[in-house]
C-alpha positions in Angstrom: 34.4 191.3 26.1 31.4 189.7 28.0 31.0 192.9 30.1 31.0 195.1 27.0 28.4 192.8 25.3 26.2 193.1 28.4 26.6 196.9 28.5 25.4 197.1 24.8 22.4 195.0 25.5 21.6 197.0 28.7 21.6 200.1 26.8 19.3 198.6 24.3 17.0 197.6 27.0 17.1 201.1 28.5 16.2 202.4 25.0 13.2 200.1 25.0 11.9 201.2 28.4 12.6 204.8 27.4 10.8 207.1 24.9 12.4 206.3 21.4 11.3 202.8 20.9 7.8 203.4 22.4 7.4 206.5 20.0 8.6 204.1 17.1 6.2 201.3 17.8 3.2 203.5 18.9 3.8 205.8 15.9 3.5 202.9 13.5 0.0 202.1 15.1 -1.1 205.7 14.9 -0.1 205.9 11.3 -1.8 202.7 10.3 -5.0 203.7 12.2 -5.2 207.0 10.3 -4.3 205.4 7.0 -7.0 202.8 7.3 -9.4 205.3 8.7 -9.8 203.7 12.1 -10.4 200.1 10.7 -10.4 198.7 14.3 -13.5 200.8 14.8 -15.4 200.8 11.7 -14.5 197.1 10.9 -15.8 196.0 14.1 -18.6 193.8 12.6 -16.0 192.3 10.3 -13.7 191.4 13.1 -16.4 190.0 15.1 -17.8 187.9 12.3 -14.5 186.4 11.5 -13.2 185.7 15.1 -15.7 184.8 17.8 -18.5 184.7 15.2 -16.7 182.0 13.2 -16.3 179.9 16.3 -20.1 180.1 17.0 -20.7 178.9 13.4 -18.0 176.2 13.8 -16.3 177.7 10.7 -12.8 177.7 12.1 -11.3 174.3 11.4 -8.0 173.8 9.4 -8.7 173.1 5.8 -5.4 171.5 4.8 -2.1 170.6 6.7 -2.2 173.8 8.7 -3.8 174.7 12.1 -7.1 176.6 12.5 -7.2 180.4 12.9 -8.5 179.9 16.5 -5.5 177.5 17.2 -3.2 180.1 15.7 -4.5 183.0 17.9 -4.5 180.7 21.0 -0.7 179.8 20.3 0.0 183.6 19.8 -1.9 184.4 23.1 0.2 181.7 24.8 3.3 183.8 24.0 1.8 187.1 25.0 -0.6 186.5 27.9 0.8 185.3 31.2 2.9 186.8 34.0 3.0 190.1 32.4 -0.8 190.4 32.7 -0.7 189.3 36.3 2.5 191.2 37.5 3.1 193.7 34.7 0.0 195.7 35.5 0.9 195.8 39.2 4.3 197.3 38.2 2.8 199.9 35.9 0.5 201.1 38.8 3.4 201.3 41.2 5.7 203.2 39.0 3.1 205.2 36.9 0.1 205.5 39.1 -3.5 204.7 38.3 -3.3 206.9 35.2 -1.0 204.2 33.6 -4.0 202.1 33.0 -5.6 204.8 30.7 -2.4 205.1 28.6 -2.3 201.3 28.4 -5.7 201.4 26.7 -4.5 204.2 24.2 -1.4 202.1 23.3 -3.5 199.0 22.9 -6.0 200.8 20.5 -3.3 201.7 18.2 -1.4 198.5 18.8 -4.5 196.7 17.2 -3.4 197.9 13.8 0.2 197.2 14.3 -0.6 193.6 15.2 -3.0 193.5 12.3 -0.3 194.7 9.9 2.2 192.0 11.1 -0.3 189.2 10.6 -1.4 190.4 7.1 2.2 190.5 6.0 3.1 187.2 7.5 0.1 185.4 5.8 0.8 187.1 2.5 4.5 186.1 2.3 4.3 182.6 4.1 5.3 179.4 2.3 4.4 175.7 2.5 6.5 173.3 4.7 7.3 169.8 4.0 4.4 168.5 6.0 1.8 170.6 4.1 1.5 173.2 6.7 2.4 176.8 6.7 5.4 178.7 7.9 6.0 182.6 7.9 6.7 185.5 10.0 8.8 188.7 9.8 11.8 186.9 8.4 9.8 185.8 5.5 8.1 189.1 4.7 11.4 190.9 5.2 13.2 188.6 2.7 10.4 188.2 0.2 8.8 191.6 0.4 12.0 193.7 0.7 14.7 191.3 -0.6 16.9 192.0 2.4 18.0 188.6 3.6 20.5 190.0 5.9 17.8 192.0 7.9 15.6 188.8 7.8 18.4 186.7 9.4 19.0 189.5 11.9 15.4 189.1 13.0 15.5 185.3 13.1 18.7 185.4 15.3 17.3 187.7 17.7 14.0 185.9 17.9 15.7 182.5 18.4 17.9 184.1 21.1 15.1 185.7 22.8 13.1 182.5 23.0 15.5 181.1 25.5 15.1 184.1 27.8 11.7 185.7 28.0 10.0 182.6 26.4 11.9 180.0 28.5 14.1 180.7 31.5 12.2 183.5 32.9 8.8 181.6 32.6 10.5 178.5 34.2 11.6 180.6 37.0 8.1 181.9 37.5 6.6 178.5 37.6 9.2 177.2 40.2 8.6 180.3 42.4 4.8 180.0 42.3 4.9 176.2 43.0 7.2 176.7 46.1 5.3 179.7 47.4 1.9 178.1 47.1 2.5 174.4 47.6 6.0 174.0 49.1 7.3 172.1 46.1 11.2 172.2 45.8 12.3 174.3 42.7 14.4 171.3 41.4 11.4 169.2 41.3 9.1 171.7 39.8 11.8 172.4 37.2 12.0 168.7 36.3 8.2 168.4 36.0 7.9 171.6 33.9 10.7 170.5 31.6 9.0 167.2 31.1 5.7 168.7 30.3 7.3 171.1 27.8 9.2 168.3 26.1 6.1 166.2 25.8 4.5 168.9 23.8 7.1 170.5 21.7 8.4 167.3 20.4 5.1 166.8 18.9 5.6 169.8 16.5 3.5 172.8 15.7 0.1 171.0 15.8 0.6 169.5 19.2 1.6 173.1 20.4 -1.4 174.5 18.8 -3.8 171.9 20.2 -2.5 172.4 23.8 -2.7 176.1 23.5 -6.3 175.8 22.2 -7.2 174.0 25.3 -5.2 175.8 28.0 -5.4 179.4 27.0 -9.2 179.8 26.7 -9.7 177.8 29.9 -7.3 179.7 32.2 -8.3 183.0 30.5 -12.0 182.5 31.1 -11.3 181.3 34.8 -9.0 184.4 35.4 -11.6 186.9 34.0 -14.3 185.1 36.1 -12.2 185.7 39.3 -11.4 189.2 38.3 -15.1 190.0 37.9 -16.1 188.5 41.1 -13.2 190.5 43.0 -14.3 193.8 41.2 -18.0 193.2 42.1 -17.1 192.7 45.7 -15.0 195.8 45.7 -17.8 197.7 43.7 -18.0 200.5 46.6 -14.6 201.7 45.5 -15.1 201.1 41.7 -16.3 204.6 41.0 -13.4 206.2 42.9 -11.0 203.8 41.0 -12.3 205.0 37.6 -12.0 208.6 38.5 -8.6 208.1 39.8 -7.5 206.5 36.4 -8.6 209.6 34.5 -7.4 212.1 37.1 -3.8 210.8 37.2 -3.7 210.1 33.5 -3.9 213.8 32.9 -2.4 215.5 36.0 0.6 217.5 34.8 2.0 218.0 38.1 3.3 214.9 39.8 1.6 214.2 43.1 3.2 212.7 46.2 3.1 208.9 45.9 5.1 206.1 44.6 8.8 206.3 43.9 8.8 209.6 42.0 5.3 210.9 42.2 2.5 210.2 39.8 1.8 212.6 36.9 1.1 212.6 33.2 4.6 211.8 32.1 5.1 209.0 34.4 1.5 207.6 33.8 2.1 207.8 30.0 5.6 206.2 30.1 4.7 203.2 32.2 1.2 202.7 30.8 2.3 202.8 27.2 5.3 200.5 27.8 3.3 198.0 29.7 0.6 198.2 27.0 3.0 197.7 24.2 5.1 194.9 25.6 2.1 193.0 27.2 0.4 192.6 23.8 3.7 192.5 21.9 2.4 194.5 19.1 5.4 195.6 17.0 7.6 192.8 18.2 6.6 190.6 15.3 6.9 187.2 17.0 3.2 186.5 17.3 2.7 186.8 13.5 4.8 183.4 13.2 1.9 181.7 14.9 -0.8 183.3 12.8 1.1 182.5 9.6 0.6 178.8 10.4 -3.2 179.2 10.2 -5.4 177.9 7.3 -7.3 181.1 6.7 -9.6 182.7 4.0 -7.4 185.6 3.5 -4.5 187.8 5.2 -7.2 190.3 6.3 -9.3 187.6 7.8 -6.5 186.4 10.0 -5.5 190.0 10.7 -8.9 190.3 12.4 -7.7 187.7 14.9 -4.8 190.0 15.7 -7.1 192.8 16.6 -9.1 190.5 18.8 -5.9 189.2 20.4 -4.8 192.7 21.5 -8.1 193.5 22.8 -8.4 190.4 24.9 -4.9 190.7 26.1 -4.8 194.4 27.2 -8.2 195.8 27.0 -9.8 192.8 28.9 -7.3 190.9 31.1 -5.0 193.9 32.0 -7.9 196.1 32.6 -9.6 193.7 34.9 -6.4 193.1 36.8 -5.9 196.9 37.2 -9.5 197.3 38.5 -8.9 194.4 41.0 -5.8 196.1 42.2 -7.4 199.6 42.5 -10.5 198.3 44.5 -8.9 195.7 46.8 -8.1 196.4 50.3 -10.4 199.4 50.4 -8.8 200.9 47.4 -5.5 201.4 49.2 -3.6 198.1 48.5 -2.2 199.3 45.1 -0.2 202.1 46.9 1.0 199.9 49.8 4.5 199.3 48.5 4.0 195.8 47.2 4.7 195.2 43.5 4.4 192.5 40.7 3.0 189.1 41.6 3.1 189.9 45.3 0.7 192.8 44.9 -1.7 190.8 42.7 -1.6 187.8 45.1 -2.3 190.1 48.1 -5.3 191.6 46.1 -6.9 188.1 45.5 -6.2 187.0 49.1 -8.1 190.1 50.4 -11.1 188.9 48.4 -10.9 185.1 48.3 -8.7 184.3 51.1 -6.2 181.4 50.6 -8.2 180.3 47.6 -7.0 183.6 46.0 -3.3 182.9 46.5 -3.7 179.3 45.2 -5.5 180.5 42.1 -3.0 183.2 41.4 -0.1 180.5 41.7 -2.0 178.1 39.3 -2.7 180.9 36.9 1.0 181.9 36.8 2.2 178.2 36.2 -0.4 177.6 33.4 0.3 180.9 31.7 4.1 180.5 32.0 4.1 177.0 30.6 1.8 178.1 27.7 4.2 181.0 27.1 7.1 178.6 26.8 5.2 176.6 24.2 4.4 179.6 22.2 7.9 180.9 22.3 9.4 177.5 21.3 7.3 177.7 18.0 8.7 181.2 17.3 12.3 180.0 18.0 11.9 176.7 16.1 10.7 178.6 12.9 13.6 181.0 13.2 16.1 178.2 13.6 14.6 176.5 10.6 14.8 179.6 8.5 18.5 180.1 9.5 19.5 176.5 8.8 17.5 175.7 5.8 14.9 173.7 7.6 17.6 171.3 9.0 15.8 168.6 11.0 18.9 168.1 13.1 19.2 171.6 14.1 15.6 172.0 14.9 15.9 168.8 17.1 19.0 170.3 18.8 17.1 173.5 19.4 14.3 171.5 21.1 16.6 169.7 23.3 18.4 172.8 24.4 15.0 174.5 24.9 14.0 171.9 27.4 17.3 172.0 29.2 17.0 175.7 29.6 13.5 175.3 31.2 15.2 173.4 34.1 18.1 175.9 34.3 15.7 178.8 34.5 13.7 177.1 37.2 16.6 176.7 39.6 18.6 179.9 38.8 18.7 183.6 39.7 17.7 185.5 36.6 18.1 189.2 37.1 20.7 189.4 34.3 18.5 187.2 32.0 15.6 189.5 32.4 17.9 192.6 31.3 19.3 190.6 28.3 16.0 189.4 27.0 14.4 192.7 27.3 17.3 194.0 25.2 16.7 191.3 22.7 13.0 192.1 22.4 13.9 195.7 21.8 16.3 194.8 19.0 13.7 192.5 17.4 11.3 195.5 17.1 13.7 197.5 15.0 13.7 195.3 11.8 10.1 194.4 12.2 8.8 198.0 12.4 11.2 199.0 9.6 9.8 196.2 7.4 6.1 197.2 8.2 6.8 200.8 7.2 8.4 199.8 4.0 5.6 197.3 3.1 2.9 199.6 4.3 1.0 199.9 1.2 0.3 196.1 1.1 -1.4 196.5 4.4 -3.8 199.2 3.5 -7.2 197.8 2.6 -7.8 197.4 -1.1 -10.8 199.2 -2.6 -12.6 195.9 -3.4 -12.3 194.9 0.2 -13.5 198.4 1.4 -16.6 197.9 -0.8 -17.3 194.4 0.7 -16.8 195.9 4.3 -19.2 198.7 3.6 -21.8 196.4 2.2 
């Protein structure tokens, strides 16, 4: 029975990594881009004014019992940015060649509108909680917008279950591995410390999670971007060749010799798009749960943060990681046979020496812990939805979440990776279906279009 269940989930994971689910998610982004007449381009001023511009004007503080729009996007980025940005790009280059980076850009361009749509719907259909804050997400816009409570419950179950895997055990394992490799800390000790830190934050509720995310995510993101810029500058002699290689391998029809199966258009497209989609999680729906908690002016204003989120996650951080990998070691390191965090660490060591290895280890640990906090929020809201906001069940969920942090830190997690990838695949299905059925509510109203033009 267990073997049969594992086989079903493994097949779902294969579907996700294959073409069908990628086409479904990217197809939604393409449709919304065309239907809104490339809003992520022509609405660039609106997006800037209501994201980074609002921070410069100090116009981003919570108005009531919720959290600020910036805290919301920081919490969402905590769940998306992390090990995937550091290790996932290396895997995409290993399997799909340098051209994978180009197709990652393409997927993120259309993914901006998918993420925008999720957030608009989440804010539109959210509700007040007992503390005066907001709660929302795919389960709420599926139930209220479509009247399909069974589908909403399905999403909530998958999200809650997935929070223990990709948002918990695998992140805890990354922390313990990085701490042991860089500082020689035993995995049981780093597991205990990580579990304690996570418990200290999540038992403070959504506001404490958002506050911690607001501090850690901007700090580590800026530091990581700065290190990447220095690394790319030092490898500038190879930058022109790296950029040429990206476009050359992105459109090469015939697979060239290299990698496991050779690099060509199909392999570059497959791994670039899949890494882009599942790095920024556009289409998964989970990040909209964090955005729904924000005190914002309108659904469209918070949706602008979704466009910014995808841009920062994929177009900025993933791009810089890719350029570091393509220019490090004389432009040859990325095809040396290394993969994942090991390749990224080697690239930073080639530029910064031991400081590079230490920085990557610290980045992995901070990103991973932040990811746990974001996913705990997603799981907690899902459990609350399923149990009628039972305080006892939410408390039990938090306790189990902390326990799984330690279990993940000291365990071998190959099977967990397979199962959680499958759960993410299954989460996308009801979410994309809901976006399609509610698509008319995402299209910009004429009054908004007039204000946008003016």
